[in-house]
N, C-alpha and C positions, 0 to 999 in steps of 0.2 A: 506494499500501498503506500501510495505517494505522500501520507500523513501518520502519526499517529494512532495508534489501536489503542480501545478499551477492552478489558472482557465484560460482558455481560451476557450471564446465566450461558455459562458452556460453550463461547462461541468467541473470535475476536473480531470487532467491527470497528473501521472506523472512527475516531476520536468523535468528531462534530456529529457524527449522527447515533451517538449512544442515547439511548432512550431508557429509563421506568416507567412503568403505570404512573397516572392518575389515581389508581385505586391502590398501589399500594400502601403499606404499613408506618413504613418507615417514612413516606411524603404526606401522608395523612396524623400519624400518629406520634412520628419521632420513635419506633418503633425500633431499632436496632444498634447495631453498632458499627466501631471502623477502626483502624490504625492504621498510623504513619509512618514509614521505614523513609530514608533518605539516599542518596548516592552520595561518592564522594570519588570523581577519578572518572565520574556516571559507572560505576561500581556502586550494588548493594550494601548498603554497613549498618548489619545488627538484622539484620533481615528475619533470621529464625526469632531471634530473641521479642522482634515485634510480632510475628505471627505467634508467638507463642501465649503473648499476652492477649491478641486475637482470640485464639479460640478461649483464655478463660473468660475472657467478656460474655464468650457465644453462651458459654457452658451457664454464666448469672444467667442470664435471660433465657436462659431454657431454649437456643437455635441451634437446630442441626445444619451447617451450610449445605449439607451432602457433598461435602470435600471433604480428605483428609487434609493434614497441612502439608502431607508432601504434596497432595495433589496442588496444595491453593499456592504453596513454593514454586513450582514448577510452572502453570500457570503465569505467576508475577513475575517473574522471570523471561519466560516468553514477551509480557508486555513490556520489559524496561530494559530488553533488548533489542527490539523494536525501536520502540523509542528515543534511547541515548542517542541514536541515528543523527536525530533534528536539533542534537545539542553543539554549540559551539564549549570549544574549548574549558572555558571559566565555568559554564553552564553547568549543574548538577538539579535533579529533581526529586517532590515530593514523591513517594514511592505509596499508593494508599488501598485499601480493601474497604469495603461497604458492603454490612451483610446485613436483610432486614429480614422480617418475617416473612413477608410476601404480601401475599393478597386481603384484602381487608377482611370481607362480606364472606367468602369463597376456601376452601381450603386448598392450598396452593405451594408448591413449593418455593424454601428463601430466595430473595433475590440477592442475588452473587454478581457484585461490580470490582474489577479491578483497573487502573487506572493510575497514569503516573500524571504532574503539572509541574511546571517551572519552576524552583525554588524563587523566590520573589527578594531577591540579596537587594535589591535598592534600596524597600519599603526600611530595614532593619540595619544597612549599614554602619552608617553613622552614628548611631548608637555607640559602635566599637570606639569611638573617638570621645561623645562627649556622658554615654551615660543613659540609663534609662531611668524617665522622671517617674514613683508608682507613685500613686493614690489610691486611697482604700475607701471603697465604694459604701454604700448604707446596705446595700443588699451581699449578705448572706450567702458561703458555701453552702451548696446542698449538703444536708448532711446526711452521714453513713444509713442515719435511721430511717431515711429516703429513698435515697438513689446511693447505691455504694459508690464516694468516687474512683477505685482502682479500676473499676469498669470504664472505661471510653463507648460510652451510648453517642449518639448523631443525635438526642438531643442534648441542649445547649444553651436553652434560651436565661436559666440564669449568668451566664457570663456573657453572652449579647447584652443583656440588659447592664450588667456590672459596665462593661466597655461602653457604653451610650450613656451611662452617668459618669462615668470618670471622662470622658471626652466634649463633655457640654462645660466640663470647672474647667479643662484643660485639654485641648485636641491634642496635643502631642504627649500624654500620657499615657500608663497604660495601669488598668488596675490590679493591686491587690486584692484578694478573699479575704477576710478572715470568716475564724464557723464561729457556732453561736454560744462562745464562751470566750471570744475574743482572742485566739492562737490564730496566726497565719495561717492560710492550707496553700494554695498558691495562687499566680497569676492563672489569667486567661486560656494562657495558653502553655503553661509548661511549670515549671517545679522553682523554689524560695532558694537561696542558701545564704548564710551569711558567715565573715569571719569575726572571732570574739581571739585575742591575744593567743595567736597563732593556731586556733582548732576552730574548724568548721563545722557549722551546726544548719542543720534543717530539717523543718517541722517533721512530725510523723507520718509514715505513710498511712495510718488510719486517716487522717485528714485531705489527702490527695491522691492524686493518680499517680502510680507507680512509674514514674517516667523509664525512659529506659535510657536518655539522657543523666538523666539522675543516679542511675544504677553507670553509669560508665564517670562520668563525674567522683561517686563513696571508690569506683574502683582505680583512677587515676593518683586519687589519695592517698589508698593503701600502698600501691606500688610506690608514693612519695615520702610514705615515711609522714604524712600530716594527717594529725589523729582530724576524727568528726566523729559529729550525736546527733542521732533526735532528739529533739526534744520542744517543750512548746514556748515559744517562740508569741509574743505580743508588740504594736508597733514598738514599743519603750526598748527593748532589746535588740529592734535595727535605727532606731535613733543613735543608737550605740556604739554602733558595729565596727567595727575598722574597716571594713568593705564589705559589698554585697553583690549575687550576682543573677541570674536567672539561665535556668537550663530550658533546650528541646531541642526537638530533635532536628528541624530547620535552621536554630539560634546558633546549636550548642550551647553557649556560653558568652549570654550577654552582661558588661558589667552595669551596674543599678550607681546613680548619682546624687539619686534624693528619694525619701520618703514623706511623702505632706509636705514638701517646699523644702524640709528638712534635711542638710548636705550630708552626704556620707560617706566618711573617708576622705583621704586626701590626695587622694590621685585616683583618673581614668585609663585602664585598668587600676585595679590594686594588686599591689606584687603578688599576691598568693592567686587571685583569680588569672594573671597574668600568667603566673609558673603552670596552674592548670590549663590554661589554652593551647600554651606552646607543648602543652606533652601530647595532648590531646592533637595538636596540627600536626607534630613526631610522628605519631601514633597512623594516623591517616595520609600521610604523605599530600598534605596538604594544609598551606597554610590558613587558618578558617577566617582568620580579618580579614586578610589581605586580601581573600577568596570573595568577601562581601563587597568590599572597599574599592573592588577595583569596578562592580556595577555605579559606584556612584560616579557624576556629570566631576572637571575640574573644579568647576563654581562651587559642587556641593562636599 
């Protein structure tokens, strides 16, 4: 095919023609799960870890996708292999699997979609230089008593509304959510870390998605001999942190500059943040910050 493809319910189709029924429960009710990996140098990174999380999410919502993990991986690699041929050398892609329960009112097979999208480096690259400004919205993260935050469901309305609330106050800021007890959980697209006295701290996994990027940072910290632990963290703790950063599949690590207008740390990125990012870059043989920054115009 002369354009990228997507997998839709058992076959590869041109991405521009990939469609899902308007009667699908994922579309009508947000009844489904998804997961998203990425490529480095056009090669999938930690795809099996992402697929393992996808199948944990599927088990949680009681959906059998009709594909075992090996088949899901095989189809995913076919989609990626075809689609990376359309990339420039400095580009990479998201790799996403979406599974819904299927038709709304009739018995049928689940809907399974596999697709790729170019990583939008230009939308976040500058934060490598200036850091992310975070604001805590009034909206709280969905508690595990309602929907388990470790399951990556397609229903993201609480995160969307949190983003909208924050951007009404500052269009450049991102939302950092608290739980019902006032502890930090995650930002709307990934996990949060802070540094205090040389140690790495991150919210308990019970409050947030168990991010693959989060796991990678913990692996890197252990490799570098950096102590880390999970903790209940409040805004007070972050205000007094030595540095802070965010993690996600697409962004890997982004430094944080402020929370609610209060400056965090002395430099962007902080020394430990930079050490972790440099080590991750060496592992994947890509300068992660430089790759993102290469997508900015000279004026930016």
